[in-house]
C-alpha positions as a Markdown table, in Angstrom:
| # | Residue | x | y | z |
|---|---|---|---|---|
| 1 | Met | 30.2 | 101.9 | -66.0 |
| 2 | Ser | 27.3 | 104.6 | -66.3 |
| 3 | Thr | 24.3 | 103.7 | -67.5 |
| 4 | Ser | 23.3 | 104.6 | -71.3 |
| 5 | Thr | 20.9 | 107.0 | -72.2 |
| 6 | Ser | 18.7 | 106.0 | -75.4 |
| 7 | Thr | 20.9 | 108.4 | -77.1 |
| 8 | Thr | 24.0 | 106.9 | -76.2 |
| 9 | Ala | 22.4 | 103.5 | -77.2 |
| 10 | Ala | 21.7 | 104.3 | -80.2 |
| 11 | Trp | 24.6 | 105.8 | -81.4 |
| 12 | Ser | 27.3 | 104.3 | -83.0 |
| 13 | Tyr | 30.5 | 105.0 | -85.5 |
| 14 | Pro | 30.4 | 102.9 | -88.4 |
| 15 | Tyr | 34.0 | 101.0 | -90.0 |
| 16 | Pro | 34.4 | 100.3 | -93.3 |
| 17 | Asp | 34.5 | 97.0 | -95.0 |
| 18 | Leu | 37.4 | 95.1 | -93.2 |
| 19 | Leu | 39.5 | 92.0 | -94.2 |
| 20 | Pro | 40.7 | 89.5 | -91.3 |
| 21 | Gly | 43.3 | 87.9 | -91.0 |
| 22 | Arg | 46.4 | 87.2 | -88.3 |
| 23 | Leu | 49.5 | 89.1 | -86.7 |
| 24 | Leu | 52.8 | 87.7 | -87.9 |
| 25 | Lys | 55.2 | 90.8 | -86.7 |
| 26 | Arg | 54.8 | 94.6 | -86.4 |
| 27 | Tyr | 58.4 | 96.1 | -86.7 |
| 28 | Lys | 59.7 | 99.8 | -87.2 |
| 29 | Arg | 56.6 | 101.2 | -85.4 |
| 30 | Phe | 54.6 | 102.0 | -88.5 |
| 31 | Met | 54.5 | 98.5 | -90.5 |
| 32 | Ala | 52.8 | 95.0 | -89.4 |
| 33 | Asp | 53.1 | 92.0 | -91.4 |
| 34 | Ile | 49.7 | 89.9 | -91.2 |
| 35 | Glu | 48.9 | 86.8 | -93.3 |
| 36 | Leu | 45.0 | 87.4 | -94.3 |
| 37 | Glu | 42.6 | 84.9 | -94.1 |
| 38 | Thr | 42.7 | 84.0 | -98.3 |
| 39 | Gly | 46.4 | 83.0 | -97.2 |
| 40 | Glu | 47.8 | 86.0 | -98.3 |
| 41 | Thr | 50.6 | 87.9 | -96.3 |
| 42 | Ile | 50.4 | 91.9 | -96.2 |
| 43 | Thr | 52.6 | 94.4 | -94.9 |
| 44 | Ala | 49.8 | 97.1 | -93.3 |
| 45 | His | 50.4 | 100.5 | -92.0 |
| 46 | Cys | 50.2 | 100.7 | -88.3 |
| 47 | Pro | 48.9 | 104.0 | -86.7 |
| 48 | Asn | 49.9 | 103.5 | -83.3 |
| 49 | Thr | 53.3 | 104.5 | -83.0 |
| 50 | Gly | 53.7 | 103.7 | -78.8 |
| 51 | Pro | 54.7 | 100.6 | -77.6 |
| 52 | Met | 51.0 | 99.1 | -77.5 |
| 53 | Thr | 51.5 | 97.8 | -74.3 |
| 54 | Gly | 49.2 | 94.2 | -73.8 |
| 55 | Val | 47.6 | 94.5 | -77.3 |
| 56 | Cys | 50.7 | 93.9 | -79.9 |
| 57 | Gln | 50.3 | 90.1 | -80.0 |
| 58 | Val | 52.1 | 87.9 | -82.5 |
| 59 | Gly | 49.3 | 85.4 | -83.5 |
| 60 | Asn | 46.0 | 87.2 | -82.7 |
| 61 | Arg | 43.7 | 88.1 | -84.7 |
| 62 | Val | 43.6 | 91.4 | -86.5 |
| 63 | Met | 41.5 | 93.8 | -89.2 |
| 64 | Val | 42.7 | 95.3 | -91.7 |
| 65 | Ser | 41.5 | 98.2 | -94.1 |
| 66 | Arg | 42.3 | 98.9 | -97.4 |
| 67 | Ser | 42.6 | 102.0 | -99.3 |
| 68 | Asn | 42.2 | 102.4 | -102.9 |
| 69 | Asn | 44.4 | 105.2 | -102.9 |
| 70 | Pro | 47.3 | 105.1 | -105.5 |
| 71 | Lys | 49.7 | 107.5 | -103.8 |
| 72 | Arg | 50.1 | 105.3 | -100.5 |
| 73 | Lys | 52.9 | 103.3 | -100.1 |
| 74 | Leu | 51.1 | 100.7 | -97.7 |
| 75 | Ala | 47.3 | 100.1 | -99.2 |
| 76 | Tyr | 46.3 | 98.4 | -96.3 |
| 77 | Thr | 46.0 | 100.0 | -92.4 |
| 78 | Trp | 45.8 | 98.1 | -89.0 |
| 79 | Glu | 42.5 | 99.0 | -87.3 |
| 80 | Leu | 41.5 | 96.3 | -85.1 |
| 81 | Ile | 43.1 | 93.3 | -82.7 |
| 82 | Glu | 41.7 | 90.8 | -80.6 |
| 83 | Val | 42.9 | 90.8 | -77.3 |
| 84 | His | 42.0 | 88.1 | -74.4 |
| 85 | Asp | 42.8 | 89.9 | -71.0 |
| 86 | Asn | 39.1 | 89.5 | -69.9 |
| 87 | Gly | 38.1 | 87.1 | -72.9 |
| 88 | Pro | 37.8 | 87.5 | -76.7 |
| 89 | Val | 37.2 | 91.6 | -77.1 |
| 90 | Trp | 38.3 | 93.9 | -79.9 |
| 91 | Ala | 41.0 | 96.6 | -79.3 |
| 92 | Gly | 41.6 | 99.6 | -81.4 |
| 93 | Val | 45.0 | 99.9 | -83.0 |
| 94 | Asn | 44.0 | 103.0 | -85.4 |
| 95 | Thr | 45.3 | 106.3 | -83.3 |
| 96 | Ala | 44.2 | 108.5 | -85.9 |
| 97 | Leu | 40.6 | 107.0 | -85.4 |
| 98 | Pro | 39.8 | 108.3 | -82.0 |
| 99 | Asn | 39.5 | 111.6 | -82.8 |
| 100 | Arg | 37.0 | 111.1 | -85.9 |
| 101 | Val | 34.8 | 109.4 | -83.8 |
| 102 | Met | 35.1 | 112.4 | -80.7 |
| 103 | Arg | 34.6 | 114.7 | -83.4 |
| 104 | Ser | 31.0 | 112.8 | -84.9 |
| 105 | Ala | 30.3 | 112.1 | -81.2 |
| 106 | Leu | 30.5 | 115.8 | -80.0 |
| 107 | Glu | 28.8 | 117.1 | -83.3 |
| 108 | Ser | 26.1 | 114.7 | -81.8 |
| 109 | His | 26.1 | 116.1 | -78.6 |
| 110 | Leu | 26.3 | 112.6 | -76.9 |
| 111 | Phe | 27.9 | 113.9 | -73.7 |
| 112 | Pro | 25.7 | 115.7 | -71.2 |
| 113 | Glu | 28.7 | 116.0 | -68.9 |
| 114 | Leu | 29.6 | 118.8 | -71.2 |
| 115 | Gly | 26.4 | 120.9 | -71.3 |
| 116 | Pro | 25.4 | 122.7 | -74.2 |
| 117 | Tyr | 27.6 | 124.0 | -76.6 |
| 118 | Thr | 26.5 | 125.5 | -80.3 |
| 119 | Thr | 30.1 | 125.0 | -82.2 |
| 120 | Val | 32.7 | 122.1 | -82.4 |
| 121 | Lys | 36.2 | 123.2 | -83.8 |
| 122 | Pro | 38.9 | 120.7 | -84.3 |
| 123 | Glu | 42.5 | 121.7 | -84.1 |
| 124 | Val | 42.6 | 124.9 | -82.9 |
| 125 | Pro | 46.0 | 126.6 | -81.4 |
| 126 | Tyr | 46.1 | 127.4 | -77.6 |
| 127 | Gly | 48.6 | 127.7 | -75.0 |
| 128 | Thr | 50.7 | 130.3 | -74.1 |
| 129 | Asp | 53.3 | 129.8 | -77.4 |
| 130 | Lys | 50.4 | 129.1 | -79.7 |
| 131 | Lys | 52.4 | 125.8 | -80.5 |
| 132 | Ser | 50.4 | 123.5 | -79.4 |
| 133 | Arg | 46.6 | 122.4 | -80.9 |
| 134 | Ile | 43.9 | 121.5 | -78.6 |
| 135 | Asp | 41.7 | 118.2 | -80.1 |
| 136 | Phe | 38.5 | 120.4 | -79.6 |
| 137 | Leu | 37.3 | 123.4 | -78.8 |
| 138 | Leu | 33.6 | 124.0 | -78.0 |
| 139 | Thr | 31.8 | 127.3 | -77.8 |
| 140 | Gly | 28.8 | 128.7 | -77.7 |
| 141 | Thr | 27.9 | 127.9 | -74.0 |
| 142 | Pro | 25.4 | 129.1 | -71.8 |
| 143 | Asp | 28.2 | 130.8 | -69.8 |
| 144 | Asp | 30.9 | 131.8 | -72.4 |
| 145 | Arg | 33.4 | 129.8 | -70.8 |
| 146 | Pro | 34.6 | 127.9 | -73.5 |
| 147 | Ile | 35.4 | 124.3 | -73.7 |
| 148 | Tyr | 38.8 | 123.1 | -74.5 |
| 149 | Leu | 39.2 | 119.1 | -75.4 |
| 150 | Glu | 42.1 | 116.9 | -75.2 |
| 151 | Val | 41.8 | 113.2 | -76.2 |
| 152 | Lys | 44.0 | 110.4 | -75.2 |
| 153 | Asn | 43.7 | 106.5 | -77.1 |
| 154 | Thr | 43.9 | 104.3 | -74.4 |
| 155 | Thr | 44.2 | 100.8 | -74.5 |
| 156 | Trp | 46.8 | 99.4 | -71.7 |
| 157 | Val | 44.8 | 97.5 | -69.1 |
| 158 | Gln | 45.2 | 95.6 | -65.7 |
| 159 | Gly | 42.6 | 93.4 | -65.1 |
| 160 | Arg | 39.3 | 95.5 | -65.9 |
| 161 | Arg | 40.9 | 99.1 | -65.5 |
| 162 | Ala | 41.9 | 100.8 | -67.9 |
| 163 | Leu | 45.5 | 102.7 | -67.9 |
| 164 | Phe | 47.4 | 105.6 | -69.7 |
| 165 | Pro | 49.8 | 106.1 | -70.5 |
| 166 | Asp | 51.4 | 103.0 | -71.3 |
| 167 | Thr | 55.0 | 105.1 | -71.6 |
| 168 | Val | 56.2 | 108.1 | -70.6 |
| 169 | Thr | 55.0 | 111.3 | -72.5 |
| 170 | Thr | 56.3 | 114.7 | -72.1 |
| 171 | Arg | 53.5 | 115.5 | -74.8 |
| 172 | Gly | 51.4 | 114.4 | -72.4 |
| 173 | Gln | 52.9 | 116.1 | -69.5 |
| 174 | Lys | 52.3 | 118.8 | -71.6 |
| 175 | His | 49.0 | 119.1 | -72.4 |
| 176 | Leu | 48.1 | 118.7 | -68.9 |
| 177 | Arg | 50.1 | 121.8 | -67.7 |
| 178 | Glu | 48.3 | 123.4 | -70.8 |
| 179 | Leu | 44.9 | 122.3 | -69.8 |
| 180 | Thr | 45.6 | 123.3 | -66.4 |
| 181 | Ala | 46.7 | 127.3 | -67.2 |
| 182 | Leu | 43.2 | 127.5 | -69.1 |
| 183 | Ile | 40.9 | 127.4 | -65.3 |
| 184 | Pro | 39.2 | 129.5 | -64.4 |
| 185 | Ala | 38.6 | 131.3 | -67.4 |
| 186 | Ala | 37.7 | 128.2 | -69.5 |
| 187 | Arg | 36.6 | 124.2 | -68.7 |
| 188 | Ala | 39.3 | 122.2 | -69.7 |
| 189 | Val | 38.5 | 118.2 | -69.8 |
| 190 | Met | 40.6 | 115.5 | -70.7 |
| 191 | Val | 39.0 | 112.6 | -72.6 |
| 192 | Tyr | 40.4 | 109.0 | -72.8 |
| 193 | Phe | 39.3 | 107.0 | -75.2 |
| 194 | Ile | 39.0 | 103.2 | -73.7 |
| 195 | Asn | 38.8 | 102.1 | -77.6 |
| 196 | Arg | 38.4 | 98.5 | -75.9 |
| 197 | Gly | 34.7 | 97.2 | -74.1 |
| 198 | Asp | 36.2 | 95.4 | -71.3 |
| 199 | Cys | 36.9 | 98.0 | -69.2 |
| 200 | Asn | 34.8 | 99.8 | -65.9 |
| 201 | Thr | 37.3 | 102.4 | -64.5 |
| 202 | Phe | 39.9 | 104.1 | -65.2 |
| 203 | Ser | 43.6 | 105.3 | -63.6 |
| 204 | Pro | 46.4 | 107.3 | -64.9 |
| 205 | Gly | 49.9 | 104.6 | -65.5 |
| 206 | Asp | 51.7 | 105.4 | -62.7 |
| 207 | Gly | 53.7 | 102.7 | -63.4 |
| 208 | Ser | 55.2 | 103.6 | -66.8 |
| 209 | Asp | 54.9 | 107.3 | -66.6 |
| 210 | Pro | 54.9 | 108.7 | -62.6 |
| 211 | Leu | 55.2 | 112.4 | -63.2 |
| 212 | Tyr | 51.8 | 112.1 | -66.2 |
| 213 | Gly | 49.6 | 110.7 | -62.8 |
| 214 | Glu | 51.0 | 113.3 | -60.7 |
| 215 | Leu | 50.2 | 116.0 | -63.0 |
| 216 | Leu | 47.1 | 114.3 | -63.9 |
| 217 | Arg | 45.8 | 114.3 | -60.2 |
| 218 | Lys | 46.9 | 118.0 | -59.7 |
| 219 | Ala | 45.6 | 119.1 | -62.7 |
| 220 | Val | 41.4 | 117.8 | -61.7 |
| 221 | Lys | 42.3 | 119.4 | -57.9 |
| 222 | Lys | 42.5 | 122.5 | -59.7 |
| 223 | Gly | 39.6 | 122.0 | -62.3 |
| 224 | Val | 39.9 | 120.4 | -65.0 |
| 225 | Glu | 37.5 | 117.7 | -66.0 |
| 226 | Val | 38.1 | 114.0 | -66.7 |
| 227 | Leu | 35.8 | 111.7 | -69.2 |
| 228 | Pro | 37.1 | 108.2 | -69.0 |
| 229 | Cys | 34.9 | 107.1 | -72.0 |
| 230 | Cys | 34.2 | 103.4 | -73.1 |
| 231 | Phe | 33.4 | 102.1 | -76.3 |
| 232 | Glu | 32.0 | 98.8 | -77.7 |
| 233 | Val | 34.4 | 98.0 | -80.2 |
| 234 | Thr | 33.5 | 95.3 | -83.3 |
| 235 | Pro | 34.7 | 94.9 | -87.0 |
| 236 | Asn | 31.7 | 96.7 | -87.5 |
| 237 | Ser | 31.5 | 99.8 | -85.4 |
| 238 | Ile | 32.4 | 101.9 | -82.4 |
| 239 | Gln | 29.6 | 102.3 | -80.2 |
| 240 | Tyr | 29.9 | 104.6 | -77.2 |
| 241 | Thr | 29.0 | 102.8 | -73.8 |
| 242 | Gly | 29.0 | 105.5 | -70.9 |
| 243 | Leu | 31.7 | 106.7 | -68.5 |
| 244 | Ala | 34.1 | 104.2 | -66.8 |
| 245 | Glu | 34.9 | 104.6 | -62.7 |
| 246 | Leu | 37.6 | 107.5 | -62.2 |
| 247 | Arg | 39.9 | 106.1 | -59.8 |
| 248 | Leu | 42.7 | 108.6 | -58.5 |
| 249 | Asn | 44.2 | 107.0 | -55.8 |
| 250 | His | 47.8 | 105.1 | -55.4 |
């Protein structure tokens, strides 16, 4: 993992107050039954609709947030789970959070690899049909080339290697094709948001989606930049710790 700068070391994204419990079961993709430490059993919204390979483990400790919005069907949101692949660490479950974290990080100019820019715009239409939306568009660069930046939440690991994706993703394949098509008129950057603190390398998840791995390798050869960003996750905050080593070989 890369050495953190003093700016990186000082930067973190705070969690709201979280409540501890244990996972009883996950079902219907969007729902999870959780026993709080108080003994109360609640049903929480599960923001991660994917298979959650390796992190959806019944009986493990979890953290949930509670919303005061009376219009919500489920007041609680499942935020974190403790996993034990490399000793106990927290992994992020809320897939809506990485983009909020990244927006704050980009506005703080946290990543020297991106160079200088003046403007951060989220959710900008792009692609040949303008039906896709890039997570972030950075403008005001020294060479006037815009930077298109896509973010992928990553929690699947093998050893200390983070892998993406953990299932076939036609949407992710499309994003790689569209990013590649932006070269050379723009910079295209794929950020893998490693949402747990026990990884030091990153590779495509060929075992789950070999086509995605093939497309990623082709994209890199054509100039797409890859930033496997490591984050230390605790019930209090998410802190950026640097880049994992990118390993594209099979």
